C-alpha positions as CSV (number, residue, x, y, z in Angstrom):
1,M,-14.0,-77.1,-168.4
2,K,-13.0,-73.6,-169.3
3,S,-12.7,-72.9,-173.0
4,Y,-9.6,-71.4,-174.3
5,K,-10.9,-69.3,-177.2
6,Y,-9.5,-66.2,-178.8
7,P,-6.4,-65.9,-176.7
8,F,-5.0,-63.0,-178.7
9,Q,-6.2,-59.4,-178.5
10,Q,-5.0,-58.6,-182.0
11,K,-6.8,-60.2,-184.9
12,A,-3.6,-61.1,-186.7
13,H,-2.4,-63.1,-183.7
14,H,-5.7,-64.8,-183.4
15,E,-5.7,-65.9,-187.0
16,Q,-2.2,-67.2,-186.6
17,H,-3.3,-69.3,-183.7
18,I,-6.2,-70.8,-185.6
19,S,-4.2,-71.5,-188.8
20,A,-1.0,-72.9,-187.1
21,P,-0.5,-76.7,-187.0
22,L,-1.5,-78.8,-184.0
23,L,-4.4,-76.6,-183.0
24,A,-6.3,-79.3,-181.1
25,E,-3.2,-80.4,-179.3
26,R,-2.3,-76.8,-178.3
27,D,-5.9,-76.0,-177.2
28,E,-6.0,-79.1,-175.0
29,Y,-2.8,-78.1,-173.2
30,L,-3.8,-74.5,-172.8
31,N,-7.2,-75.6,-171.3
32,H,-5.2,-77.9,-169.0
33,L,-3.2,-74.9,-167.8
34,L,-6.3,-72.8,-167.2
35,Q,-7.8,-75.7,-165.2
36,R,-4.7,-75.8,-163.0
37,G,-5.1,-72.1,-162.1
38,T,-2.5,-70.6,-164.4
39,S,-3.4,-67.0,-165.1
40,R,-4.7,-66.1,-168.6
41,K,-1.8,-63.7,-169.1
42,R,0.6,-66.6,-168.6
43,V,-1.4,-68.9,-170.8
44,H,-1.4,-66.3,-173.5
45,S,2.4,-66.1,-173.3
46,I,2.8,-69.8,-173.5
47,S,0.5,-69.9,-176.5
48,R,2.7,-67.5,-178.3
49,K,5.8,-69.6,-177.5
50,L,4.2,-72.7,-178.9
51,L,3.5,-71.0,-182.1
52,N,7.2,-70.2,-182.4
53,L,8.2,-73.7,-181.3
54,I,6.3,-75.7,-183.9
55,P,8.1,-74.4,-187.0
56,L,11.4,-74.3,-185.1
57,L,11.3,-78.0,-184.4
58,G,9.2,-79.1,-187.4
59,L,6.7,-80.7,-185.0
60,R,4.1,-83.1,-186.1
61,S,1.3,-84.7,-184.1
62,N,3.3,-87.7,-182.8
63,S,6.9,-86.6,-183.4
64,T,9.2,-87.1,-180.4
65,V,11.9,-84.5,-179.6
66,T,15.1,-84.8,-177.7
67,Q,16.5,-82.3,-175.2
68,E,19.3,-81.5,-177.6
69,E,16.8,-80.7,-180.4
70,V,14.9,-78.4,-178.1
71,D,18.0,-76.5,-177.1
72,Q,19.2,-76.2,-180.7
73,G,15.8,-75.0,-181.8
74,I,15.5,-72.3,-179.1
75,L,19.1,-71.3,-179.8
76,R,18.2,-70.7,-183.5
77,W,15.2,-68.6,-182.3
78,K,17.5,-66.5,-180.1
79,Q,20.0,-66.0,-182.9
80,S,17.2,-65.0,-185.4
81,I,15.7,-62.5,-183.0
82,E,19.1,-60.9,-182.2
83,A,20.0,-60.8,-185.9
84,S,16.7,-59.2,-187.1
85,S,15.9,-56.8,-184.3
86,E,19.5,-56.1,-183.0
87,R,18.4,-56.8,-179.4
88,I,19.8,-59.3,-177.0
89,V,17.6,-62.1,-175.8
90,S,18.2,-62.4,-172.1
91,S,19.0,-65.7,-170.4
92,V,15.7,-65.4,-168.5
93,A,13.7,-65.2,-171.8
94,F,15.7,-68.1,-173.2
95,D,15.1,-70.3,-170.1
96,D,11.4,-69.4,-170.0
97,F,11.0,-70.4,-173.6
98,R,12.9,-73.7,-173.0
99,R,10.8,-74.5,-169.9
100,A,7.5,-73.8,-171.8
101,A,8.6,-76.0,-174.7
102,I,9.7,-78.9,-172.4
103,N,6.5,-78.7,-170.3
104,W,4.3,-79.0,-173.3
105,L,6.3,-81.9,-174.8
106,Q,6.2,-83.7,-171.5
107,Y,2.5,-83.2,-171.2
108,R,2.1,-84.9,-174.6
109,N,4.7,-87.6,-173.7
110,L,6.8,-86.6,-176.7
111,F,9.9,-85.4,-174.8
112,L,12.9,-87.7,-174.8
113,A,15.0,-86.6,-171.8
114,A,18.8,-87.0,-172.1
115,P,19.7,-90.4,-170.5
116,K,21.3,-90.1,-167.1
117,R,25.0,-90.6,-167.1
118,P,25.9,-93.8,-165.3
119,T,27.7,-93.4,-162.0
120,P,31.4,-94.5,-162.0
121,Y,32.4,-97.9,-160.7
122,G,28.9,-99.5,-160.7
123,D,26.8,-99.0,-157.6
124,L,29.5,-97.5,-155.5
125,M,28.0,-94.0,-155.3
126,P,24.4,-95.2,-154.5
127,S,25.7,-97.3,-151.7
128,Y,27.8,-94.4,-150.3
129,I,24.9,-92.0,-150.5
130,F,22.7,-94.4,-148.6
131,H,25.5,-94.7,-145.9
132,I,25.9,-91.0,-145.3
133,K,22.1,-90.3,-145.5
134,V,20.9,-93.2,-143.3
135,T,23.8,-94.5,-141.3
136,R,25.6,-91.2,-140.6
137,G,22.3,-89.1,-140.7
138,M,23.7,-86.2,-142.7
139,T,21.2,-83.5,-143.6
140,P,19.9,-83.4,-147.2
141,G,22.0,-80.4,-148.1
142,S,25.2,-82.1,-146.7
143,V,24.3,-85.3,-148.6
144,I,24.0,-83.4,-151.9
145,N,27.2,-81.4,-151.3
146,S,29.3,-84.3,-150.2
147,G,27.9,-86.5,-152.9
148,H,28.8,-84.0,-155.6
149,R,32.4,-83.7,-154.4
150,V,32.9,-87.4,-154.4
151,L,31.2,-87.9,-157.7
152,W,33.3,-85.3,-159.5
153,F,36.5,-87.1,-158.2
154,L,35.2,-90.5,-159.3
155,R,34.4,-89.2,-162.8
156,W,37.9,-87.9,-163.0
157,A,39.4,-91.2,-161.7
158,E,37.4,-93.5,-163.9
159,H,39.3,-92.3,-167.0
160,R,42.6,-93.1,-165.3
161,R,41.9,-96.2,-163.2
162,E,39.9,-99.1,-164.5
163,S,39.2,-100.5,-161.1
164,F,38.3,-98.5,-158.0
165,A,40.6,-100.6,-155.9
166,D,43.5,-99.3,-158.0
167,I,43.0,-95.7,-156.9
168,T,45.9,-94.4,-154.8
169,L,46.6,-91.5,-152.6
170,Q,48.7,-90.0,-155.4
171,D,45.6,-89.9,-157.6
172,V,43.7,-87.9,-155.0
173,E,46.6,-85.5,-154.5
174,R,46.8,-85.1,-158.3
175,Y,43.1,-84.4,-158.6
176,I,43.2,-81.8,-155.8
177,A,46.3,-80.1,-157.4
178,E,45.1,-80.2,-161.0
179,D,41.3,-80.0,-160.9
180,C,40.5,-78.2,-157.6
181,I,43.2,-75.7,-156.6
182,P,43.4,-73.9,-160.0
183,R,39.7,-73.6,-160.4
184,V,38.0,-73.0,-157.1
185,K,38.4,-71.1,-153.9
186,L,40.3,-72.4,-150.9
187,R,37.2,-73.1,-148.9
188,T,35.9,-75.3,-151.7
189,V,39.2,-77.2,-151.8
190,V,38.8,-77.8,-148.1
191,S,35.2,-79.0,-148.6
192,A,36.4,-81.4,-151.4
193,C,39.2,-82.8,-149.1
194,V,36.9,-83.4,-146.2
195,A,34.3,-85.1,-148.4
196,L,36.9,-87.4,-150.0
197,R,38.4,-88.2,-146.6
198,V,35.0,-89.3,-145.3
199,F,34.4,-91.3,-148.5
200,F,37.7,-93.2,-148.4
201,R,37.2,-94.0,-144.7
202,Y,33.9,-95.6,-145.8
203,A,35.6,-97.4,-148.7
204,E,38.4,-98.8,-146.5
205,R,36.0,-99.9,-143.8
206,E,33.9,-101.8,-146.4
207,G,36.9,-103.4,-147.9
208,L,36.5,-101.7,-151.3
209,T,40.2,-100.7,-151.3
210,K,43.3,-101.9,-149.5
211,N,45.1,-98.7,-150.0
212,R,45.4,-96.4,-147.0
213,I,44.1,-93.2,-148.5
214,A,41.9,-91.4,-146.0
215,A,44.6,-90.9,-143.4
216,G,46.9,-89.3,-146.1
217,I,44.4,-86.7,-147.3
218,H,45.6,-83.3,-146.1
219,V,43.0,-80.7,-145.5
220,P,44.4,-77.2,-146.0
221,S,43.8,-74.7,-143.1
222,V,41.7,-71.7,-143.7
223,P,42.2,-68.5,-141.6
224,R,39.3,-68.2,-139.2
225,Y,39.6,-64.5,-138.9
226,D,39.1,-62.6,-142.1
227,P,39.8,-58.8,-141.9
228,N,37.3,-58.1,-144.6
229,P,33.5,-58.4,-144.2
230,R,32.0,-61.4,-146.1
231,G,28.6,-59.9,-146.7
232,P,27.3,-56.4,-147.8
233,C,27.2,-53.6,-145.2
234,W,23.8,-53.1,-143.5
235,R,23.1,-50.0,-145.5
236,E,23.4,-52.0,-148.7
237,V,21.2,-54.8,-147.3
238,R,18.5,-52.2,-146.5
239,R,18.8,-50.8,-150.1
240,M,18.3,-54.3,-151.5
241,I,15.2,-54.8,-149.3
242,A,13.8,-51.4,-150.4
243,S,14.3,-52.3,-154.0
244,A,11.7,-55.1,-153.6
245,S,8.9,-52.7,-152.7
246,G,6.8,-53.2,-155.8
247,G,3.3,-54.7,-156.0
248,K,4.2,-57.6,-158.3
249,S,4.1,-61.1,-156.9
250,T,7.9,-61.5,-157.5
251,D,8.6,-58.3,-155.6
252,L,6.3,-59.3,-152.7
253,R,8.0,-62.8,-152.5
254,A,11.5,-61.3,-152.8
255,R,10.9,-58.8,-150.0
256,A,9.7,-61.4,-147.6
257,I,12.6,-63.7,-148.4
258,L,15.2,-60.9,-148.2
259,L,14.0,-59.9,-144.8
260,L,14.1,-63.5,-143.5
261,L,17.6,-64.0,-144.8
262,S,18.9,-60.7,-143.3
263,V,16.9,-60.1,-140.1
264,Y,17.0,-63.7,-138.9
265,G,20.1,-64.8,-140.7
266,L,18.4,-67.9,-142.1
267,R,20.1,-70.4,-144.4
268,S,18.5,-70.9,-147.8
269,S,17.2,-74.3,-146.9
270,E,15.6,-73.0,-143.7
271,V,13.6,-70.4,-145.8
272,T,12.5,-73.0,-148.3
273,R,11.4,-75.4,-145.5
274,L,9.0,-72.8,-144.0
275,T,5.3,-73.6,-144.3
276,V,2.2,-71.4,-143.9
277,D,1.6,-73.3,-140.7
278,D,4.9,-72.2,-139.2
279,I,3.6,-68.6,-138.8
280,D,1.6,-68.2,-135.6
281,W,-0.3,-64.9,-136.2
282,Y,-2.0,-65.0,-132.8
283,D,1.2,-65.5,-130.9
284,E,3.2,-63.4,-133.5
285,S,6.0,-65.9,-133.7
286,I,7.7,-68.0,-136.4
287,L,9.0,-71.6,-136.2
288,I,12.4,-72.3,-137.8
289,R,13.6,-75.8,-138.7
290,R,17.3,-75.7,-138.5
291,A,19.2,-77.3,-141.4
292,K,22.4,-78.4,-139.6
293,H,21.3,-80.3,-136.5
294,G,17.6,-80.8,-137.3
295,G,16.3,-78.9,-134.3
296,T,13.6,-76.2,-134.2
297,Q,13.5,-72.7,-132.8
298,R,10.6,-70.3,-132.4
299,F,11.3,-66.6,-132.6
300,P,9.2,-63.5,-132.2
301,L,7.8,-62.3,-135.5
302,Q,9.4,-59.0,-136.2
303,Y,6.8,-56.5,-137.4
304,E,8.4,-55.7,-140.8
305,V,9.0,-59.3,-141.6
306,G,5.5,-60.3,-140.6
307,D,4.0,-57.5,-142.7
308,A,6.0,-58.6,-145.7
309,I,4.9,-62.2,-145.3
310,L,1.3,-61.2,-144.9
311,Q,1.4,-59.0,-148.0
312,Y,2.9,-61.9,-150.0
313,L,0.2,-64.3,-148.7
314,K,-2.6,-61.9,-149.5
315,N,-1.5,-60.5,-152.8
316,G,1.5,-62.4,-154.2
317,R,1.3,-66.1,-153.4
318,P,-0.7,-68.1,-156.0
319,A,-3.6,-70.2,-154.7
320,C,-2.4,-73.8,-154.7
321,E,-2.4,-77.0,-152.6
322,S,1.2,-76.7,-151.5
323,R,1.7,-75.8,-147.8
324,S,5.1,-74.3,-148.4
325,L,5.3,-70.7,-147.6
326,F,7.2,-69.7,-150.7
327,V,6.2,-71.4,-154.0
328,T,7.2,-70.9,-157.6
329,V,5.7,-68.2,-159.7
330,H,4.7,-70.5,-162.6
331,T,2.8,-73.8,-162.7
332,P,3.1,-76.4,-161.5
333,Y,3.3,-74.6,-158.2
334,R,5.8,-76.2,-155.9
335,T,8.2,-75.3,-153.1
336,I,10.7,-72.7,-154.3
337,P,14.1,-74.5,-154.8
338,V,17.1,-73.5,-152.8
339,G,19.0,-72.4,-155.9
340,A,16.3,-69.9,-156.7
341,L,17.2,-67.9,-153.6
342,L,20.8,-67.6,-154.7
343,T,19.6,-66.3,-158.1
344,L,17.1,-63.9,-156.4
345,V,19.7,-62.3,-154.1
346,R,22.5,-62.1,-156.7
347,R,20.3,-60.5,-159.4
348,R,18.9,-57.9,-157.0
349,A,22.4,-57.1,-155.7
350,D,23.8,-56.8,-159.2
351,A,21.0,-54.5,-160.3
352,L,22.0,-52.1,-157.4
353,G,25.7,-52.5,-158.0
354,I,26.2,-54.2,-154.6
355,T,29.3,-56.4,-154.4
356,S,30.6,-58.6,-151.6
357,P,32.7,-61.8,-151.3
358,Q,29.5,-63.7,-150.5
359,P,27.0,-62.3,-152.9
360,G,24.1,-64.7,-152.1
361,P,22.0,-65.7,-149.1
362,R,25.1,-66.6,-147.1
363,G,26.3,-63.0,-147.5
364,L,23.1,-61.7,-145.9
365,R,23.6,-64.2,-143.0
366,H,27.1,-62.8,-142.5
367,S,25.6,-59.2,-142.6
368,C,23.0,-60.2,-139.9
369,A,25.7,-61.7,-137.6
370,T,27.9,-58.6,-138.1
371,Q,25.0,-56.3,-137.4
372,L,24.2,-58.2,-134.2
373,L,27.8,-58.0,-133.1
374,Q,28.0,-54.3,-133.7
375,K,24.8,-53.8,-131.7
376,G,26.6,-55.3,-128.7
377,H,25.3,-58.9,-128.7
378,S,27.7,-61.6,-127.4
379,L,29.0,-64.5,-129.5
380,A,27.0,-66.9,-127.4
381,E,23.8,-65.0,-128.2
382,I,24.6,-64.8,-131.9
383,A,25.5,-68.5,-132.0
384,D,22.1,-69.4,-130.5
385,F,20.3,-66.9,-132.8
386,L,21.8,-68.4,-136.0
387,G,21.3,-72.0,-134.9
388,H,24.9,-72.9,-134.3
389,R,25.7,-75.5,-131.7
390,D,28.6,-73.5,-130.1
391,Q,30.0,-70.0,-130.3
392,T,33.2,-71.1,-132.0
393,S,31.3,-71.3,-135.3
394,V,30.5,-67.6,-135.2
395,S,33.8,-66.4,-134.0
396,V,34.6,-65.6,-137.7
397,Y,32.1,-62.7,-137.5
398,A,34.0,-61.1,-134.6
399,K,37.1,-60.5,-136.7
400,S,39.4,-58.2,-134.8
401,S,36.7,-56.1,-133.0
402,A,37.8,-56.5,-129.5
403,A,35.5,-53.6,-128.4
404,A,32.5,-55.4,-129.8
405,L,33.5,-58.7,-128.1
406,R,33.4,-57.0,-124.7
407,K,29.8,-55.9,-125.1
408,V,27.1,-58.2,-123.8
409,A,23.5,-57.3,-124.2
410,A,20.1,-59.0,-123.9
411,F,18.8,-60.4,-127.1
412,S,16.4,-58.2,-129.1
413,L,15.1,-58.1,-132.6
414,G,15.1,-54.3,-132.5
415,G,17.4,-52.0,-134.3
416,F,17.1,-53.6,-137.7
417,R,15.4,-50.7,-139.3
C-alpha cells in the first residue's frame, strides 16, 4: 500500500496535519484514495478540506453526522471565509467541499443521509413507474421526466385530498393554473398535462379512481413554427468550442462533448451512453445509441471530432475500469451524469456572454439542425441525421425559410468548420 506521508509542501501545513484530531482515520482514507488512483494533487486538496471539516463539525472518532449538520457546517465555513477575506466562495468550491466531506463520512459509515420522503398515496407511484417502464417501454429519460411531473402533482394533491380516489378534474385544473402556468414555460406546462393524462388513464384502467379525469385534461397547443432561433448561431457555437482548447482534462473532455453535441446534434443521454468501444478507429466511425426509439446509427467520424476524442482519451480521461467514454473528473470514476452536460454547456456559454432560449445541449442540437438546413439539406435528411422517426419532428427548425426548404443535397459532414 502507498504511504500517505508529508502531504503538505509547507512545514506549517504538515505540522497542522500531524497535530489535528483523527490523524489515523484521515491517513487511512487518504491512502484509500491513492490506491484507487486519485492524483496526489487531489488527495492533497481533500486533506486540507478534512482539516477544516473536523473543527467545523466537532468530529470525534465515532460521531455520526447528518446531512443537515454537514450543510450547516460548510455554510459557516463559507460565511467565515467571506467575512475575513472579503472574497466570495463560489458554488463550485462550496459543492466540492460538501462532496469531499460526505465521501469521507460515508467511507467511515458515519454519515446519516436524510430519510427519503415517502411517496404520496402508498405504493401508487412505484406501481405506475413499473407500468410505464416495463409495460409501456418508455425510455429511462422519459420515465424520469414523466415520473417527476406526476409526483409533483401528487405531492400537491395529498395535502388537499386524503384519498387518491377523491381527486377530481377540478383539482388537476387548479394545479395547472396555480402551480404550473405562473412558474414554468408553456412547453413545460404541455409536458405536465401529457404526463398527467397518461397517468390518469392508467389509474382509471386499474380502477384506482372512478372519476373520468384523463379525457378532461386539456393540453395547450404550442406554435410549431418559432420565428426566433432556439440555439446560438453557428459562429457562437464555434466560439464555445474554441474556448475549450486548453490542455486540462476538463477542457479536453469539454471540447469533445461540445463537438458531439453540435456537429452530430446528439442528445445529452446519447453522449453519456457512448463507450470507448463505440469508436471504430480503423473504420473511422462512431456508433450512436438513440435515446427516443432505442435504435442505433453509425456515422463517419468527422476528423475534428475524432481528434478531440483521441486527445481526451490520451491526455484527459483518467485510467479506470469504466467503459464509458466520458467519466467524472474525481473519484470514484463513473459515467458522467446527464445533468453535468447541461452545467458544462451553460457555464461555458455564460463565460463567453452567449445567450439563447435553449442555453444547454438542446440549444446546440437546434444549432446543428439549423446549420444543416442552411447548408441545403432536406428535412428528411435532417430527421434521419438527428434520429427522429419522421420529418415532422424537425419541421420546427425550418421556421419560415422557404428557400432553404427547396434545397435538397446529399448528406455530408463537411462544412462544419
